C-alpha positions in Angstrom: 1.8 1.1 0.7 2.1 4.2 2.8 0.8 7.6 1.6 3.1 10.5 1.0 2.8 13.7 3.0 0.0 16.2 2.3 0.8 19.0 0.0 -1.0 22.4 0.1 -2.8 23.2 -3.1 -3.3 26.9 -2.3 -2.3 29.2 -5.2 0.7 31.5 -4.5 0.3 35.3 -5.0 1.8 35.2 -8.5 -0.7 32.5 -9.7 -3.6 34.5 -8.1 -2.6 37.5 -10.2 -2.9 35.5 -13.4 -6.6 34.8 -12.6 -9.4 37.1 -13.6 -11.1 39.0 -10.8 -14.4 37.5 -9.7 -16.6 39.5 -7.4 -13.4 41.5 -6.5 -11.8 38.5 -4.9 -9.3 36.1 -6.4 -9.8 32.4 -5.3 -7.3 30.8 -2.9 -7.4 27.5 -4.7 -7.5 26.5 -8.4 -10.7 26.0 -10.3 -11.7 22.3 -10.4 -10.6 21.5 -6.8 -14.1 21.6 -5.5 -16.3 18.6 -5.6 -20.0 18.1 -4.8 -21.5 15.1 -3.0 -25.2 14.5 -3.4 -27.5 12.3 -1.4 -26.3 9.1 -3.0 -22.6 9.9 -2.5 -23.1 10.9 1.1 -24.9 7.7 1.7 -22.2 5.6 0.1 -19.6 7.3 2.2 -21.6 6.9 5.4 -21.7 10.7 5.9 -24.7 12.4 7.6 -25.6 15.6 5.9 -26.7 17.2 9.2 -23.2 16.5 10.7 -21.3 18.1 7.7 -21.1 21.6 9.0 -19.4 24.4 6.9 -15.8 24.5 8.0 -15.5 20.9 9.2 -12.7 18.9 7.6 -13.1 15.5 5.9 -10.1 13.1 5.2 -10.3 11.2 2.0 -6.6 11.2 1.0 -7.1 14.9 0.3 -8.0 17.4 2.9 -11.1 19.5 2.1 -13.2 22.0 3.9 -17.0 22.1 3.6 -17.8 25.4 1.9 -21.5 25.0 1.1 -24.4 22.8 2.1 -28.0 22.9 0.8 -31.3 21.1 0.8 -34.0 21.7 -1.8 -37.6 20.5 -1.9 -40.1 21.3 -4.6 -43.7 20.6 -5.4 -43.8 16.9 -6.2 -40.0 16.5 -5.8 -38.2 14.6 -3.1 -35.9 16.4 -0.8 -32.3 16.7 -2.3 -29.3 17.5 -0.1 -25.7 18.1 -1.1 -22.5 19.5 0.3 -19.6 21.2 -1.6 -16.0 20.6 -0.6 -12.9 22.8 -1.4 -9.9 20.5 -1.8 -7.0 22.2 0.0 -4.3 19.6 0.4 -3.8 16.2 -1.3 -1.5 13.4 -1.6 -1.2 10.8 -4.4 0.8 7.7 -5.0 1.2 5.7 -8.2 -0.4 2.2 -8.1 
């Protein structure tokens, strides 16, 4: 089965006006189109945290931009790394 063409998920100006102001900036994409990948998910996907720079694009039948990356360590805690993706374009086909 071939995949359909990618469709932009960006909100149009009218949809942006319907959203509440947050920090004086309305979002470009709807709430819920960001996902987070932790250490386990990055490992399963074969992605290297250090190579996932902010702004790089990953293809997973949705096009997403890395918007955040962080690593945390605490007293007695293992290092925990994660990246956050903003889904910008997607395609879907019924099975």
